[in-house]
N, C-alpha and C positions, 0 to 999 in steps of 0.2 A: 504494500500500500504506500503510495507516494506521500512522503513526510510533509511536504509543503501543502498538499491538498488536504491532508488530515488536519493540519494546523488551521487551515482556512475554514473548514466545515465543522470540526469538533465542537468549538464553542457554541455554534448554532444548535447543534444536536442537544447539548446539555442545557442550553438556555431555554429551548422550546419545551423540553420535558419539565424543567423547573417551573416555568411559567404555568404550565398545565396543573402542576401539583399545588403551587401557591394560590392560584386562582380558585381551584376547587376547595381548598382548605378554608377560604374566607367567604366564598359566594353563597354557601349554604345558609348562613345565619339569617339573612334577610328573607329567606324563603320558608322559614320554619312555620309561621302562621298559616300560609297557604298550603303547605304540605300536611299540616295537622288537620285542616279542614277536609282535604281530599281523602286522607286515610281515616278520617272520622275518629281522631284521638285528640287529646289535649296537647298543646304546644310543649308543655313540660316533659311529656313522655318521649318526645323526639330528641331530648338532650342526649339520649343513648346513641343516637346516630352520629353525634359530634364526638362524644367521649370514646366510642368504640374505635374511631379512626385514629385518635390520638394515642390510645393504648396500643394499637397494633404497630404504630410508628415506634413507640418506646421500646417494644419488644423486638421489632424487626431490624432496626438500624444497627444495633451492636453486632449482629451476626452477618450483616451484609458484606463486610470486608472479607470474612472467611469464605463466603460463598463465591465472591468475585475471584479471590486467589485460587480457589479450587476449580471453578468452571470457566473462568475467563470473563473479562469485562464486556466484550461484545455480546456474548450469549446471555449473560445475566442482565445487562442493561436492556436489551431487546425484550427479554422475558418479562422484566419489571414493567416496561411501558405497555406490553400486551396485556398483562394482568390488570394494570390500572385502567386501561381503555375498556376491556371487557367488563370489569367491575362497574365502570361508569354506566355502561348500557344497562346492566342488571339493576343498578340503583335507580335508574330512570324508569324501569319497568316494575319496580317494587309495588306490591299491592297490600303490604302489611308492614308494621313496624319491625317485627323480627326479621323479615326478609331484607328490609332496608339496613338494619344493623349488621346482618351477615355480609351484605355486599359492601358496606363501608369498611368492615374489617379486611375484606379482600382488597379493597382500594388501598388501605393503609399498608398492607403487605407489599404491594407494588411500589408505593411511594417510598417505603423504607429502604428499598434497594436502588431506586432511581438516582437520587441525589448523591449519596455516598459513592456509588460506583461511577457516576458521571464525573464527580470531583476527582476521584482517583485516576481516571483516564486523562483528565486535564493535567494533573500533577506529573504523571509519567510521560506525557507527550511533550510538554513545554519545558525548556531549560529554565532555571530560576530567574534569569534575566528577562524572560518573556512571560513569566508566570503572573505578574501583576496585571499586565494588559489582558491576558486571557481571563483571569478571575474577575477583573473589572467588568468585562463584557457579560460574563455569566451571571453576576450578582444583580444586574439590573432587573431581570424578571422577578427576583425574590422581593424587590421593593415595589415593583409595579403591580404584581398579582394581588397582594392584600389591599392596595389602594383602589384597584378596579373592581375587586370582588363585590363590595357592598353596592356600588352603583349599578354594575351589570346585573347583579342578582335582583335588585329592586326593579329595574326596567323589564327584565324577563318575566318576573312574577306579575308585573302590572299589565303587560301586553300578551304574554304567552303562558303556557303551563309551566309549573315548577319542574316538570320532568326535563324540560329543555336545558336546565342548568347542568344536568349530567350528560346530556347528549352532545353538548358543544365540545366535550372532550374527545369525541370520536374523530373528527377531522384532524384535530391537533395531534392526537395519538398516532393516527395513520402517517402523518407527515414525519413525526419523530421516529417511528419505526422504519420508514423508508430511509431516512437520513442515517439512522444507526446502522442499518444493514450495509449502506454504502460507505460510510465514513468513520464508524466507531472502531478504533484499534482494539486488538484482542490481547490484553495483558494477563499473565498468570503470575501467581506467587512464586518466589524464588525457592521455596521449600514447601513440601506437603505436610502441613501441621494438622493434628487431630482437632476436632471441634471440642471446645471446652464446655461440655454439657452442664457441669455443676455451676460454672461461672455464668452461663446463659440463664439458668434457672434463678440464681441469686440476683444478678443484675437486672434481668428482664422483669422478674416479679417485683423487685424493689422499685424500679423506675415506673412500672405500670401502676402499681399501687399508689405511689406518690403523685403521679400525673392525674389519676382518677380522683384522689382526695382534693387536689387543687381545683379540679373541674366542678366538684359538687360542694366545695366549702361555702358556707353561708346560705345554702338552699334549705337547710333544716331537714335534709333527708336522713341524716344520722344525728344522734345526740352528741354533745361535745365530748363526752367520755369515750364513746366508740371512735370518733374521729381522732382523738388524741392517741388512743391505743394503736389504731391502724397506722398513724403517723410514725409512732415510735417503732413499730414493726418494720415499716418501710426503711427507716434509717438503719435498723439492725441488719436488715438484708443487704443494704448497700455497704455497710461497714464489714459485714461478713465477706462480701465479694472483695473488698480491699485487702483483707487478710488472705483470702484464697488466692488472689492474683499474685501475691508474693511467694506462694508456696507451690506453684504449678509451673512446669516448663513451657506450656503453651496457653497462656491466659487469653480469655476472650478479648479483653482490653488490657494492653500492657502499660500499666501506670508509670513505669519507670521513664517513659517519654517525658514526663513532667519535670525530669531533671534538666532538660534542655530549656534554657532561660526564655528564649523567644517563643517556644511552644507553650510553656507554662504561663507566661504573662498574657499572651494573646487569648488563650482559652479561658483562664480565670478572670482576667480583666474584662474580656468580652462578655463573659457570663454576667458579671455584676452590672456592666453598662446596659445590657439588654433588660435588666429589671425595670429601668426607667423607660427605655424606648419601647419595650414590649407592651406597655399599658396604653400607648397612644392610639392604636387602632380601635381600642374599646372605648376610651374616654373622649376622643375628639368627636365622633359622631353624636355622642350624648350631649356634648357642649353645644354643637351646632344645632341639634334638633330641639333640645330643651332650653338651652340658654339663649339661642338666637331665634328659636321658633321656626326653623327651616324644615321643609319636608325631607324625607329620607334621600331622595335622589339628588336634591340640591346639596345636602351635607356631604354626599359622596363626591360630588363635583369639586367641593372645596378642598378635598384631599388630593386632587389631581395635580396641583402645582408641585407637590413634593416629588411626584413621579418624573415630571419634566426636569426638575433640578437634579434628580438622580442621574438622568441620562446625560445632562450637561457636565456633571462632575467627572464622568469617566474620561472626558477629553483632557482634563488637566491633572488628574490624580497622580499619575506617574511623575509628572513634572514637579508637583508639590513635594512628593515623597523623596525624589532625588535631590531637590534643593534643600529641604529642611530635615529629612530623616524621619524614621518612624517614631522615635522618642518624642521629638518636639511636636510632630503632627498629632500623635495620639493624646498627649497631655493636653494640648491646646484644644483640639477638636472635641474631646470628651467634655471639657469644661463648657465649650460653646453649645454642645447639645443640651447640657443641663440648663444653660441660660435660655435657650429657645423654648424648652419645656416650661420653665418658670414664666416666660412671657405669655404663654397661653392663659395664665391666671388673670391677665388683664383684658382678655377678650370678652366683650359683652355685646348686647344688642345695639349699643351706641358706637361700637368700634367700626370705623370705615372698612368696607370690603377690601380695598386695596392693601390695607395694613395686614389683614388676615392672610391674603394671598402672598404678600411679601414674607410673612412669618412662616408660612407653609413652604415657600421656596427655600428659605434658610434651613428649615428643619430637614427637608429632603436632601439638600446639599451636604449638610454635616453628617446626617445618618449614613448616606451612601459612601462618603469618604471614610467614615468609621469602619463600615463593614468591609470595604475594599482593603483597607489597611490591615485590619485584624486577620482577614481570611488569607491574605498573601503572606503576612509575617508568620502565620502559623507554621508554614512549611519551609521557612527560610533556612533552617538548619537541620531539617529532617533528611536523613539519607534515603535514597531510592528504595532500599530494602524495607524501610519502615513507613513508606508512604501510605500503604493500605491501612495499617494500624492507626496512623495519625488521622487519616480521613474518617475512619470509623469513630474514633474518640471525639473528633471535632464535631461530626454530625450528631452524635448522641447527645453531647452536652449542649449543642445549639438548640436541639429540639426541647430539651429540658428547660433551657433558658427562656424559650418562647412561652412555654406553659407557665413558668414562674412569673414572667413579666406580665402576662395577661391577668393572672391571679392577683398579683400585687396591685395592679391598677384598680381592679374591681374591689379588692379588700380595703385599700386605702380610702377610696371614694365612699364605700359603705360605712367605714369607721367615722369619717367626718360627718356623714349624714345622720348617723345615730338612729334614734327612734323616730325622727321626723318622717312624714309620709313622702313617698316618691312623687306624689301629685303636686307637692309644693315646689313650684318652679324656682322660686328664689332660694329655697333651702338646697335644692339639688345643684343649682348653679354655683352656690357658695361652696358646697362640698367638692364639686369638681375643680374649682379654682384652688382650694387648699390641697387637693390631691396632686395637681400639676406642680405646685410649689414643692411638695414633699418629694415627688419623684425627680424633680429637677435637681434638688439639693443632693439626693442620693447619687444621681448621675454625675454631678460635679465632683463629689467625693470619690467616685470610682476612678477618677483620673490618677489617684494616688498609686494605683497598681502599675501604671505605666512609667512612674518615676524610676522603677528598678531596671529599666532598659538602659543600655549603653548607646552612646551616640552613633556608633558604627553598626549597631544591630540592624539587620535587614538590608545592608548594602549589597549583599550578593544577589538580592532581588532587584533593586533599583539601579545599581551601578555595575553589577558583575564582580564585586569585590568579595573575596572569601572572608567572612566575618569570624571573629573569635567565638568558638562554640562552648567556651567554658560556662558552666551553669552558674 
């Protein structure tokens, strides 16, 4: 397979699959009421259709690296896209909640393999001097998908059947399959390692339980004692995996990669930063609809400038990182993300629309620069033999961070609202403003993690310089 041709098309293959996955993950929420009416159930009972997808991701991502090493990236990626596409059709044809939940689990299994394997192919195809440009291109759909999801979902439900939400994945999936068949390279692991079944049970069960608790927290489906006990159990399972991984020759996730400074800082610092960023897709639509009194489709449009800024950022990110370095960019940019989140606390019905658009543009620019920087620096000092493991760990913790961030946003807003009714527009708006301030401060403080970087860290990505790999 021609290397130049692979480099030209591979980012498109991964970007299209990622866009399909990210759009599907967010588009469903706006269709819940319509789906509930069609299936003749209460909207709350459809929460399982969302949580089942997240749980299958939590369990499936950790094993994706092993599967790719064993069966090859082309076969596994194509199989994952096919599973996701077929499951989308079955979800659109669902006639009951149990059928919808089952098909969403199948979708999650496909999604759990798509992105980690696609990212692995990118890492192994591009040298580190070209990795930032490739990652920059691929990360755009991850930012655009969640922004388009609520708007597209609202328009589809308004004009068409909710089933179309799932059917739109079919043409996208077919294109991704064709491109994968033509241009996806086929990489295998350097050694055939056995599957860590014990580790999969410990880590998979722990992350699935923790993700589920975050999804249902505050809904009063369980008493506080039961939630606390299950929370402790999930932490014990994850701690048990940490111990197990140090005492087995072939762990599911090799945690000693965290001894590499750039990998450790990008994963841990990115995780904390996402706690603030992750709550925005949940809180901003509430602010626009409740605080500004806008309809759902208009509030969705107000989130579009962030997508435009994200696409513009990719044109200058490499220049910025080459000029200032990862350390300065991540410290400054993380602080600026926190500032923009805090500024949303000043948005009210009297705020000029142009200022809201400008704030959204700034938010999209800083968020996109942050993700591009973190995602490329993650692999700056990773050896090719460890790329599969690094990709799996990065994808697993990124999925956990997204769940944590969404939960943090909703919990902080609920805490400020207290016992006041959600029908009280002034009280809800005030709670949202305080939530933005809290999440913004947390994000600004997370910049501390990036102070541990050295000025030369990541230069092998931006300038082709071999950086010091000392932890």
